[in-house]
C-alpha positions in Angstrom: 99.3 68.2 93.3 102.4 66.4 91.8 105.9 67.1 92.8 109.0 66.3 90.7 112.0 65.2 92.9 115.3 65.0 91.0 117.3 61.8 91.5 119.9 61.9 94.3 123.3 63.2 93.1 126.2 65.1 94.5 124.8 68.3 93.0 121.5 68.0 91.3 120.9 70.4 88.4 118.8 73.4 89.2 115.5 73.5 87.3 115.2 77.0 85.8 112.6 78.0 83.2 114.0 79.9 80.2 112.1 82.5 78.3 109.0 82.5 80.4 107.9 83.9 83.8 108.8 81.4 86.6 107.9 80.9 90.2 110.3 79.4 92.7 110.5 78.4 96.3 114.0 79.2 97.6 115.5 78.0 100.9 118.9 78.7 102.3 120.3 77.9 105.8 123.0 79.4 108.0 126.2 77.4 108.2 126.0 74.6 110.8 122.3 75.5 111.0 123.2 77.6 114.0 120.7 80.1 115.4 122.5 83.3 114.6 120.0 85.8 113.2 118.5 88.2 115.8 115.4 90.4 115.2 117.8 93.2 114.1 119.5 90.9 111.6 116.2 89.8 110.2 115.1 93.4 109.8 118.3 94.2 107.9 117.8 91.1 105.8 114.3 92.1 105.0 115.3 95.6 103.9 118.1 94.2 101.7 115.7 91.6 100.3 113.4 94.4 99.0 116.3 96.3 97.5 117.9 93.3 95.7 114.5 92.2 94.4 113.8 95.7 93.0 117.3 95.8 91.4 117.0 92.3 89.9 113.4 92.8 88.7 112.3 89.9 90.9 109.0 90.0 92.8 108.8 88.4 96.3 105.3 87.0 96.8 106.0 86.0 100.4 108.9 85.1 102.7 109.9 83.8 106.1 113.1 84.7 107.9 113.9 82.5 110.8 116.9 82.3 113.2 118.9 79.9 111.0 117.3 80.0 107.6 115.0 81.8 105.2 112.3 80.9 102.7 111.2 82.9 99.7 108.5 82.5 97.1 109.6 84.6 94.1 108.4 85.5 90.6 111.2 85.8 88.1 110.4 87.6 84.8 110.9 85.9 81.4 113.8 88.3 80.7 115.4 91.4 82.2 114.3 93.5 79.3 116.2 96.5 78.1 115.9 99.2 80.8 117.2 102.6 79.8 120.1 104.4 81.4 117.9 106.3 83.9 116.2 103.0 85.0 119.6 101.4 85.5 120.8 104.4 87.6 117.6 104.1 89.7 118.1 100.4 90.4 121.9 100.9 90.9 121.2 103.4 93.7 119.3 100.7 95.6 122.5 98.6 96.1 125.6 100.5 95.2 126.7 103.4 97.4 130.0 105.1 97.9 133.2 103.2 96.9 134.5 100.8 99.5 137.5 98.7 99.7 136.9 95.3 98.2 133.7 96.5 96.5 134.0 96.1 92.7 131.1 98.4 91.9 129.8 101.7 93.2 127.1 104.1 92.0 129.9 106.6 91.3 131.5 104.2 88.9 128.2 103.1 87.3 127.1 106.7 86.8 130.4 107.7 85.2 130.4 104.7 82.9 126.8 105.3 81.7 127.6 109.0 81.1 130.8 108.1 79.2 129.0 106.6 76.3 130.6 104.3 73.7 132.1 100.9 74.6 132.4 101.8 78.3 128.7 102.5 78.5 127.8 99.3 76.7 130.0 97.2 78.9 128.4 98.7 82.1 124.9 98.2 80.7 125.7 94.5 79.9 127.2 94.0 83.4 124.1 95.4 85.2 121.5 93.8 83.0 123.3 90.5 83.3 122.5 90.7 87.1 118.8 91.1 86.5 116.0 88.7 85.7 118.0 85.7 87.0 117.1 83.6 90.1 120.7 82.4 90.8 122.1 86.0 90.5 119.3 87.4 92.7 120.0 84.9 95.5 123.7 85.2 95.1 123.6 89.0 95.5 121.2 88.7 98.4 123.3 86.2 100.3 126.7 87.8 99.5 125.7 91.3 100.5 124.0 90.2 103.7 127.1 88.1 104.6 129.2 91.3 104.2 126.9 93.3 106.4 126.6 90.5 109.1 130.4 89.7 109.2 131.3 93.4 109.5 128.8 93.8 112.4 130.0 90.7 114.1 133.7 91.3 113.3 133.9 87.8 111.8 135.3 86.2 108.7 134.2 83.2 106.6 131.0 81.9 105.1 127.7 82.6 106.7 125.5 80.3 104.6 125.5 76.5 104.3 126.3 75.3 100.8 124.3 76.6 97.9 120.6 77.6 98.1 117.9 75.0 97.3 115.1 76.0 94.9 111.9 74.3 93.6 110.1 75.3 90.5 106.4 76.1 91.3 103.6 75.8 88.8 102.0 79.1 87.7 98.6 78.4 89.3 96.7 79.7 92.3 96.6 76.2 93.8 100.3 75.6 93.7 101.3 79.2 94.7 98.9 79.2 97.6 100.1 75.8 98.9 103.8 76.8 98.8 103.0 80.3 100.3 101.0 78.8 103.2 103.9 76.4 103.9 106.3 79.4 104.1 104.0 81.6 106.2 103.4 78.8 108.6 107.1 78.3 109.3 107.0 80.3 112.6 104.0 78.3 113.8 105.7 75.0 113.0 108.8 76.2 114.8 106.7 77.0 117.9 107.5 80.7 117.8 103.9 81.9 117.4 100.4 80.3 117.4 99.0 82.5 114.7 100.9 83.2 111.5 99.8 86.9 111.6 101.9 87.3 114.8 105.3 86.6 113.2 106.4 89.9 111.7 109.4 88.5 109.7 107.1 86.8 107.2 105.2 88.1 104.2 101.8 87.4 105.8 102.8 88.7 109.2 104.3 91.9 107.7 101.2 92.5 105.6 98.9 92.0 108.6 100.9 94.4 110.7 101.0 97.4 108.3 98.2 99.7 107.2 96.8 98.7 103.8 99.3 95.8 104.0 97.1 93.2 102.4 96.3 95.5 99.5 100.0 95.6 98.7 100.9 92.0 99.6 102.4 90.6 96.3 100.9 87.2 96.8 97.4 88.6 97.2 97.8 90.8 94.2 98.8 87.8 92.1 95.9 85.7 93.3 93.4 88.5 92.9 94.5 88.9 89.3 93.8 85.3 88.5 90.5 85.0 90.5 89.1 88.5 89.7 88.2 88.8 93.4 88.8 91.6 95.8 91.8 91.7 98.1 89.6 91.3 101.1 88.1 88.0 99.7 91.6 86.7 98.8 92.9 87.6 102.3 90.0 85.8 104.0 90.5 82.7 101.7 94.2 82.6 102.4 93.8 82.9 106.2 91.3 80.0 106.1 93.9 78.0 104.1 96.6 78.9 106.6 94.6 77.6 109.5 93.4 74.5 107.8 97.0 73.6 106.7 98.4 74.7 110.0 96.1 72.4 112.0 97.3 69.2 110.3 99.4 67.2 112.7 103.0 67.0 111.8 106.5 67.8 113.0 106.6 71.0 115.1 103.8 73.2 116.4 100.3 73.3 114.9 97.3 75.7 114.9 94.9 74.7 117.7 91.5 73.2 117.0 89.9 76.2 118.8 91.8 78.7 116.7 90.9 76.9 113.5 87.2 76.9 114.5 87.3 80.6 115.4 88.9 81.5 112.1 86.3 79.5 110.2 83.5 81.2 112.1 85.0 84.6 111.3 85.3 83.6 107.6 89.0 84.1 107.7 88.7 87.8 108.5 90.8 89.6 111.1 88.8 91.5 113.7 89.5 95.3 114.2 91.2 94.5 117.4 93.5 91.9 115.8 94.4 94.3 113.0 95.2 97.1 115.5 97.3 94.7 117.6 99.3 93.7 114.5 100.0 97.3 113.6 100.9 98.3 117.1 103.9 95.9 117.1 105.5 97.9 114.3 104.8 101.1 116.2 106.5 99.9 119.4 109.7 98.8 117.7 112.4 101.2 116.6 113.9 104.4 117.9 111.8 107.1 116.3 108.2 107.3 115.1 106.7 110.3 113.3 106.5 112.0 110.0 109.3 111.4 107.5 110.5 115.0 107.9 110.5 114.6 111.7 112.4 111.3 111.7 115.0 112.5 109.1 115.6 115.7 111.0 116.1 113.9 114.3 118.3 111.2 112.7 120.5 113.9 111.1 121.0 115.6 114.4 122.0 112.3 116.2 124.1 110.6 113.6 126.9 110.0 116.0 124.6 107.9 118.2 122.6 105.9 115.8 124.9 105.9 112.7 128.5 105.7 113.9 131.0 106.0 111.1 134.0 103.8 110.8 137.4 105.5 110.7 138.2 106.4 107.1 141.5 106.6 105.4 142.3 109.7 103.3 140.8 109.2 99.8 142.6 109.6 96.5 141.2 109.6 93.0 142.9 106.7 91.1 142.3 105.9 87.4 141.0 102.5 86.6 143.6 100.7 84.4 140.9 98.9 82.3 138.7 102.0 81.9 140.9 105.2 81.8 137.9 107.5 81.6 136.8 106.4 85.0 138.3 106.9 88.4 137.9 105.2 91.8 138.3 106.6 95.3 140.8 105.1 97.6 
C-alpha cells in the first residue's frame, strides 16, 4: 500500500477530494498534549461527535478518543445535496438549542428564518448547507463546540486543541480502510490501556462490541460488507483477526500478546458468548439510571436539580436583529 507524504512546509495544503465521496483519517491533539480528557469528557465528546456528524452529513466509520487526542475515520459525501426545510430543521435541532450569549445561531432563529420565506429563508439555507458535506467544517464545528463545553465545565479560557487538525486522504478500498481503521482501533492497545481492543469503550470497535447488535450497526462493517457481499458476522471475524495480527507486530507501545493472537485465530476471530456479555455489562454498570426510556426520562425529570443543575439566568428580552428585522433574539 502506497502513502503520499507532502513535502515539509510551514503549513502543507490539505488534500481534499472535490465532487466525489472521500474517506479521511483525522487526528487532533489537546494543547501541550496534556492528558486532560476524563471518561466523562470522552462520553460527552462521543455524543457530540454523533450529532455533528449527523448535522454535517458525514459518516464516522470508526474512532478512538484518548486522554490527549482523538482519531476519526470518516466518509464525506460528494456534496451536501439540497435538503428540504424540514430536513434542515431536523439537523439543526441536533446542534442548536436555546439562544445563549455568544452563540450566533439557535434553533429559534433558524426556524423563524426558514418560516419567513424570501431572501431571509434563502440566506439561512445557504448558511446551513454551507456547513454540511465538508471535512474542514465538520472538524471545526466538532472541536469548537467541545471546547465551549469543556471550558465551561472547567471554568477555563483559551484554546483546548493544539494547532489545526491533521488529515490523510484514504483510498476508497476495503484494504486501505481496514488498515487505517485497525490502526485507530488499536490505539488503546498501543497506549497500554487495554490488551484487547474490544475492551476500550471509547473506540468504534469497543463501542460496537459492548452494545447489543453493535456490530450490525458499526459503520465500518456496513461499508466493508457492502463491498464484499459478506455477512456482518463474517466481516466482524475478519476484522478481529486483522486487529490481532496488526496489534501483535512489535513497535512503539503495547502489543497484543502471542497467546491472545493464537487464541483469536483459533476462535476464527469470533467473540465468545461470555466475552460479548462482558463487553455489554460495562455499559450497564456505568451511568446513574438504567431502565426503559420512559422510566429514565421520568426519573430524570423529577431530579433535574441533582443531575442537571441550571446556571443562573438573566431576565430575557426579545430584541430585533438589525440585519434581519423579521427575526428576534432572546437576551
